[in-house]
PASEBA-1860 file (N, C-alpha, C; in nm, 3 decimals):
! residues 170
1> MWETVVFD> -2.612/4.333/-0.693/-2.738/4.288/-0.661/-2.787/4.178/-0.711 ~ -2.822/4.076/-0.655/-2.970/3.954/-0.730/-3.082/3.984/-0.680 ~ -3.137/3.941/-0.852/-3.295/3.985/-0.786/-3.374/3.900/-0.763 ~ -3.490/3.874/-0.661/-3.566/3.804/-0.606/-3.653/3.738/-0.664 ~ -3.688/3.657/-0.699/-3.739/3.521/-0.753/-3.886/3.529/-0.688 ~ -3.977/3.570/-0.709/-4.077/3.525/-0.649/-4.176/3.465/-0.731 ~ -4.229/3.351/-0.688/-4.270/3.248/-0.774/-4.481/3.245/-0.721 ~ -4.504/3.294/-0.829/-4.660/3.280/-0.835/-4.711/3.220/-0.900
9> PPDHIVLL> -4.743/3.048/-0.868/-4.824/3.009/-0.969/-4.917/3.004/-1.026 ~ -4.945/3.000/-1.182/-5.064/2.998/-1.203/-5.147/2.887/-1.137 ~ -5.285/2.955/-1.178/-5.404/2.870/-1.122/-5.403/2.719/-1.116 ~ -5.369/2.638/-1.247/-5.372/2.518/-1.249/-5.259/2.417/-1.177 ~ -5.154/2.488/-1.128/-5.061/2.475/-1.073/-5.066/2.460/-0.916 ~ -5.159/2.593/-0.898/-5.191/2.592/-0.729/-5.288/2.493/-0.724 ~ -5.360/2.385/-0.806/-5.466/2.319/-0.723/-5.374/2.197/-0.692 ~ -5.205/2.177/-0.725/-5.104/2.089/-0.656/-5.183/2.114/-0.450
17> GDLRLSML> -5.166/2.197/-0.432/-5.198/2.203/-0.265/-5.049/2.277/-0.183 ~ -5.053/2.271/-0.073/-4.953/2.363/-0.021/-4.817/2.243/0.011 ~ -4.876/2.113/0.016/-4.786/2.039/0.064/-4.664/2.033/-0.107 ~ -4.722/1.950/-0.187/-4.662/1.968/-0.302/-4.606/2.084/-0.346 ~ -4.664/2.195/-0.308/-4.609/2.328/-0.415/-4.513/2.322/-0.276 ~ -4.470/2.335/-0.163/-4.385/2.316/-0.075/-4.279/2.215/-0.087 ~ -4.276/2.111/-0.141/-4.174/2.042/-0.190/-4.146/2.085/-0.337 ~ -4.174/2.106/-0.399/-4.151/2.192/-0.555/-4.037/2.334/-0.533
25> SALGCDNP> -4.115/2.383/-0.408/-4.019/2.516/-0.391/-3.894/2.456/-0.316 ~ -3.875/2.363/-0.249/-3.789/2.289/-0.175/-3.676/2.251/-0.257 ~ -3.683/2.217/-0.366/-3.650/2.143/-0.438/-3.599/2.195/-0.567 ~ -3.625/2.358/-0.566/-3.562/2.438/-0.650/-3.665/2.431/-0.803 ~ -3.753/2.414/-0.752/-3.853/2.398/-0.881/-3.976/2.490/-0.913 ~ -3.915/2.616/-0.850/-3.979/2.768/-0.841/-3.972/2.855/-0.932 ~ -3.817/2.817/-0.930/-3.747/2.889/-0.972/-3.752/2.923/-1.130 ~ -3.771/3.009/-1.218/-3.771/2.997/-1.351/-3.628/2.974/-1.412
33> RMSQFFDP> -3.510/3.054/-1.376/-3.371/3.032/-1.404/-3.332/2.869/-1.381 ~ -3.395/2.800/-1.312/-3.339/2.667/-1.278/-3.367/2.539/-1.385 ~ -3.273/2.517/-1.410/-3.346/2.398/-1.486/-3.420/2.280/-1.441 ~ -3.441/2.265/-1.351/-3.562/2.175/-1.291/-3.735/2.238/-1.267 ~ -3.716/2.407/-1.294/-3.843/2.449/-1.290/-3.937/2.381/-1.313 ~ -4.040/2.383/-1.262/-4.188/2.349/-1.321/-4.254/2.396/-1.377 ~ -4.312/2.372/-1.469/-4.395/2.479/-1.595/-4.467/2.347/-1.637 ~ -4.580/2.250/-1.622/-4.613/2.241/-1.731/-4.766/2.271/-1.761
41> PPSISIFD> -4.788/2.232/-1.904/-4.882/2.349/-1.932/-5.009/2.312/-1.897 ~ -5.141/2.398/-1.920/-5.291/2.385/-1.805/-5.332/2.234/-1.879 ~ -5.287/2.215/-2.036/-5.409/2.107/-2.054/-5.347/1.968/-2.041 ~ -5.248/1.910/-1.948/-5.227/1.800/-1.929/-5.233/1.814/-1.751 ~ -5.279/1.659/-1.710/-5.351/1.622/-1.545/-5.203/1.741/-1.484 ~ -5.267/1.799/-1.345/-5.118/1.810/-1.294/-5.081/1.729/-1.201 ~ -5.128/1.704/-1.179/-5.096/1.500/-1.091/-5.006/1.470/-1.132 ~ -5.027/1.410/-1.257/-4.909/1.331/-1.365/-4.795/1.405/-1.380
49> AYREHIER> -4.836/1.530/-1.412/-4.723/1.622/-1.424/-4.651/1.647/-1.297 ~ -4.682/1.661/-1.185/-4.584/1.642/-1.051/-4.505/1.481/-1.079 ~ -4.596/1.415/-1.075/-4.522/1.270/-1.015/-4.393/1.268/-1.141 ~ -4.432/1.258/-1.266/-4.316/1.279/-1.389/-4.177/1.393/-1.323 ~ -4.261/1.504/-1.309/-4.154/1.569/-1.271/-4.027/1.562/-1.168 ~ -4.110/1.455/-1.066/-4.011/1.399/-0.933/-3.949/1.307/-0.998 ~ -3.981/1.214/-1.077/-3.864/1.107/-1.144/-3.821/1.135/-1.212 ~ -3.831/1.283/-1.282/-3.724/1.297/-1.375/-3.638/1.378/-1.295
57> LSRDWAGC> -3.628/1.473/-1.177/-3.558/1.508/-1.130/-3.487/1.354/-1.042 ~ -3.540/1.285/-1.005/-3.451/1.169/-0.949/-3.356/1.117/-1.053 ~ -3.413/1.077/-1.143/-3.306/1.043/-1.280/-3.175/1.153/-1.302 ~ -3.240/1.262/-1.341/-3.133/1.339/-1.342/-2.997/1.380/-1.198 ~ -3.052/1.351/-1.079/-2.987/1.327/-0.983/-2.908/1.261/-0.973 ~ -2.950/1.140/-0.981/-2.888/1.021/-1.006/-2.723/1.080/-1.057 ~ -2.774/1.051/-1.212/-2.672/1.064/-1.313/-2.558/1.181/-1.292 ~ -2.652/1.289/-1.152/-2.498/1.366/-1.138/-2.430/1.359/-0.942
65> GWADDPLA> -2.431/1.204/-0.911/-2.393/1.184/-0.797/-2.494/1.245/-0.702 ~ -2.609/1.341/-0.693/-2.656/1.332/-0.586/-2.774/1.248/-0.473 ~ -2.740/1.142/-0.581/-2.834/1.016/-0.504/-2.764/1.007/-0.412 ~ -2.639/1.001/-0.379/-2.594/0.974/-0.323/-2.559/1.048/-0.124 ~ -2.619/1.160/-0.190/-2.677/1.245/-0.059/-2.791/1.209/0.010 ~ -2.798/1.199/0.117/-2.925/1.184/0.230/-3.009/1.276/0.232 ~ -2.988/1.420/0.222/-3.092/1.505/0.213/-3.169/1.504/0.062 ~ -3.082/1.510/-0.024/-3.149/1.443/-0.139/-3.240/1.338/-0.136
73> RRLLGAGR> -3.190/1.223/-0.130/-3.249/1.128/-0.080/-3.431/1.163/-0.039 ~ -3.386/1.204/0.058/-3.503/1.274/0.187/-3.609/1.321/0.066 ~ -3.541/1.464/0.016/-3.636/1.511/-0.044/-3.727/1.465/-0.170 ~ -3.629/1.432/-0.215/-3.694/1.272/-0.363/-3.798/1.172/-0.301 ~ -3.755/1.151/-0.198/-3.871/1.061/-0.158/-3.970/1.092/-0.078 ~ -3.999/1.250/-0.024/-4.082/1.367/0.051/-4.154/1.373/-0.084 ~ -4.095/1.399/-0.184/-4.161/1.430/-0.375/-4.244/1.312/-0.369 ~ -4.176/1.186/-0.384/-4.197/1.055/-0.401/-4.399/1.048/-0.314
81> LLYGDLAG> -4.388/1.047/-0.221/-4.451/1.023/-0.103/-4.610/1.076/-0.172 ~ -4.588/1.247/-0.213/-4.642/1.333/-0.219/-4.725/1.286/-0.363 ~ -4.733/1.180/-0.462/-4.798/1.147/-0.600/-4.850/1.005/-0.525 ~ -4.797/0.967/-0.401/-4.887/0.837/-0.417/-4.807/0.733/-0.360 ~ -4.628/0.727/-0.376/-4.554/0.645/-0.375/-4.534/0.600/-0.236 ~ -4.593/0.565/-0.143/-4.564/0.513/0.004/-4.423/0.447/0.065 ~ -4.339/0.403/-0.104/-4.206/0.364/-0.084/-4.155/0.501/-0.029 ~ -4.170/0.615/-0.069/-4.070/0.765/-0.032/-4.079/0.719/0.117
89> ADEILNNL> -4.180/0.705/0.200/-4.157/0.721/0.318/-4.074/0.645/0.378 ~ -4.020/0.502/0.342/-3.910/0.430/0.321/-3.810/0.497/0.303 ~ -3.746/0.577/0.191/-3.672/0.637/0.140/-3.629/0.761/0.226 ~ -3.716/0.802/0.293/-3.701/0.944/0.423/-3.649/0.883/0.544 ~ -3.679/0.774/0.592/-3.689/0.629/0.706/-3.532/0.641/0.696 ~ -3.490/0.550/0.534/-3.362/0.541/0.568/-3.246/0.611/0.486 ~ -3.287/0.773/0.573/-3.189/0.801/0.483/-3.169/0.951/0.612 ~ -3.200/0.902/0.740/-3.246/1.043/0.842/-3.093/1.056/0.865
97> PAEPTERP> -3.040/1.194/0.892/-2.966/1.284/0.990/-2.916/1.184/1.083 ~ -2.812/1.157/1.147/-2.736/1.118/1.254/-2.766/1.142/1.372 ~ -2.840/1.310/1.384/-2.885/1.343/1.485/-2.993/1.423/1.457 ~ -3.095/1.467/1.551/-3.204/1.542/1.548/-3.136/1.671/1.463 ~ -3.215/1.747/1.327/-3.193/1.802/1.299/-3.277/2.001/1.368 ~ -3.166/2.069/1.407/-3.221/2.203/1.473/-3.254/2.305/1.399 ~ -3.360/2.365/1.398/-3.404/2.448/1.287/-3.422/2.585/1.372 ~ -3.351/2.677/1.286/-3.356/2.819/1.381/-3.493/2.887/1.365
105> FGARFVPL> -3.483/2.953/1.452/-3.624/3.013/1.477/-3.728/3.108/1.386 ~ -3.797/3.056/1.333/-3.891/3.135/1.258/-3.831/3.087/1.128 ~ -3.741/2.991/1.072/-3.698/2.974/0.955/-3.746/2.899/0.871 ~ -3.781/2.936/0.781/-3.833/2.789/0.679/-3.708/2.707/0.661 ~ -3.708/2.564/0.689/-3.566/2.510/0.692/-3.603/2.372/0.611 ~ -3.511/2.364/0.521/-3.575/2.229/0.373/-3.491/2.082/0.448 ~ -3.386/2.115/0.534/-3.397/1.982/0.575/-3.472/1.916/0.626 ~ -3.553/1.964/0.715/-3.652/1.928/0.784/-3.783/1.887/0.761
113> LPQRMLRW> -3.811/1.921/0.578/-3.919/1.911/0.520/-3.966/1.718/0.463 ~ -3.866/1.695/0.454/-3.945/1.533/0.460/-3.977/1.468/0.580 ~ -3.931/1.495/0.676/-3.935/1.417/0.782/-4.116/1.501/0.831 ~ -4.084/1.618/0.821/-4.291/1.705/0.828/-4.335/1.628/0.747 ~ -4.315/1.599/0.604/-4.397/1.553/0.529/-4.460/1.415/0.580 ~ -4.373/1.368/0.667/-4.488/1.228/0.680/-4.551/1.239/0.797 ~ -4.542/1.330/0.843/-4.581/1.368/0.991/-4.760/1.426/0.907 ~ -4.731/1.501/0.765/-4.862/1.615/0.708/-4.936/1.550/0.596
121> ALPLPREK> -4.874/1.416/0.576/-4.904/1.349/0.452/-4.990/1.208/0.484 ~ -4.920/1.161/0.608/-5.009/1.012/0.640/-5.095/1.029/0.736 ~ -5.153/0.927/0.790/-5.265/0.900/0.905/-5.259/0.920/1.024 ~ -5.122/0.959/1.095/-5.055/0.957/1.149/-5.175/0.920/1.325 ~ -5.139/0.861/1.398/-5.277/0.864/1.531/-5.204/1.034/1.595 ~ -5.305/1.045/1.666/-5.209/1.156/1.703/-5.219/1.142/1.864 ~ -5.184/1.014/1.917/-5.175/0.994/2.062/-5.034/0.924/2.075 ~ -5.022/0.923/1.959/-4.879/0.858/1.997/-4.780/0.981/1.952
129> YCLNWPDR> -4.733/1.014/2.065/-4.666/1.146/2.092/-4.566/1.115/2.002 ~ -4.442/0.998/2.005/-4.310/1.038/1.917/-4.346/1.050/1.737 ~ -4.517/0.992/1.702/-4.492/1.031/1.628/-4.484/1.171/1.493 ~ -4.566/1.243/1.639/-4.594/1.397/1.615/-4.509/1.502/1.628 ~ -4.350/1.454/1.636/-4.246/1.526/1.651/-4.124/1.492/1.532 ~ -4.197/1.479/1.403/-4.123/1.462/1.303/-3.951/1.492/1.306 ~ -3.956/1.670/1.377/-3.768/1.727/1.433/-3.666/1.633/1.402 ~ -3.761/1.517/1.583/-3.710/1.450/1.633/-3.627/1.327/1.566
137> LCENSPEQ> -3.692/1.316/1.421/-3.666/1.219/1.355/-3.516/1.226/1.337 ~ -3.406/1.143/1.357/-3.300/1.067/1.329/-3.275/0.902/1.333 ~ -3.142/0.885/1.279/-3.083/0.739/1.252/-3.107/0.702/1.426 ~ -3.154/0.582/1.394/-3.171/0.527/1.497/-3.219/0.533/1.665 ~ -3.342/0.654/1.596/-3.398/0.677/1.721/-3.510/0.602/1.736 ~ -3.599/0.643/1.877/-3.684/0.566/1.931/-3.808/0.605/1.774 ~ -3.811/0.701/1.776/-3.915/0.750/1.670/-3.896/0.679/1.523 ~ -3.790/0.667/1.471/-3.798/0.617/1.375/-3.822/0.462/1.371
145> AEFRRWLG> -3.787/0.384/1.482/-3.811/0.287/1.489/-3.983/0.266/1.525 ~ -4.083/0.409/1.549/-4.216/0.378/1.568/-4.251/0.406/1.439 ~ -4.182/0.493/1.347/-4.269/0.522/1.229/-4.265/0.377/1.121 ~ -4.110/0.347/1.176/-4.132/0.213/1.099/-4.184/0.066/1.124 ~ -4.276/0.072/1.254/-4.373/-0.025/1.343/-4.495/0.002/1.284 ~ -4.488/0.181/1.263/-4.659/0.252/1.245/-4.660/0.154/1.106 ~ -4.578/0.248/1.001/-4.597/0.227/0.886/-4.587/0.040/0.817 ~ -4.542/-0.034/0.868/-4.523/-0.191/0.895/-4.675/-0.220/0.882
153> YHRERIIW> -4.700/-0.205/1.025/-4.836/-0.271/1.059/-4.950/-0.245/0.940 ~ -4.933/-0.068/0.930/-5.073/-0.007/0.857/-5.065/-0.052/0.719 ~ -4.934/-0.050/0.626/-4.906/-0.001/0.477/-4.984/-0.043/0.414 ~ -5.051/-0.199/0.418/-5.219/-0.235/0.357/-5.338/-0.172/0.325 ~ -5.295/-0.068/0.421/-5.463/0.002/0.478/-5.407/0.124/0.446 ~ -5.348/0.177/0.435/-5.296/0.329/0.384/-5.359/0.373/0.231 ~ -5.454/0.448/0.196/-5.517/0.489/0.071/-5.442/0.607/0.049 ~ -5.364/0.669/-0.068/-5.380/0.772/-0.142/-5.502/0.872/-0.181
161> QEIEGFYL> -5.500/0.991/-0.129/-5.563/1.085/-0.191/-5.510/1.185/-0.290 ~ -5.548/1.176/-0.417/-5.446/1.219/-0.498/-5.508/1.372/-0.508 ~ -5.641/1.421/-0.526/-5.682/1.563/-0.545/-5.615/1.610/-0.394 ~ -5.653/1.560/-0.244/-5.621/1.656/-0.128/-5.482/1.587/-0.126 ~ -5.390/1.576/-0.136/-5.253/1.537/-0.134/-5.208/1.472/-0.027 ~ -5.284/1.373/0.075/-5.244/1.284/0.154/-5.300/1.166/0.171 ~ -5.267/1.111/0.268/-5.298/0.966/0.253/-5.423/0.925/0.389 ~ -5.538/0.839/0.330/-5.596/0.813/0.483/-5.607/0.671/0.532
169> LA> -5.631/0.619/0.641/-5.607/0.490/0.688/-5.738/0.443/0.661 ~ -5.771/0.334/0.593/-5.873/0.258/0.534/-5.926/0.155/0.666
END
């Protein structure tokens, strides 16, 4: 029988906030039995530790061929987005699935997390209907085109808020 591992992060890791903690969980970094377990010492900046961890995962996954997997690329792109690298949004948009991803009712569904991170982390306008439904994002969709247009138009005005873990529009 498998033992359930529950990750109860220490206080210094909780400072990352819900979005980054969700990303770490989706990447398997919340399991002490996994090689990618995220366990930085409290003496270093938790935000630097998060960035370095995502960058290390990117290198490790590139070395084992996972970098060719669109879901892995979206997940790592979302991880980058959440340390202030706006190119992570492009990585998500460039690796969308061919069809919208359906989520089982009530389930935590990792394949949708990167698309949802776009909605949760970016200062998207609420009145733009297609930007508020990231679950519909797929390759060559009107939603993908609208996200690209919005990012292209606002890219220079989007400002990262490290402690809060999201972007603002200047």
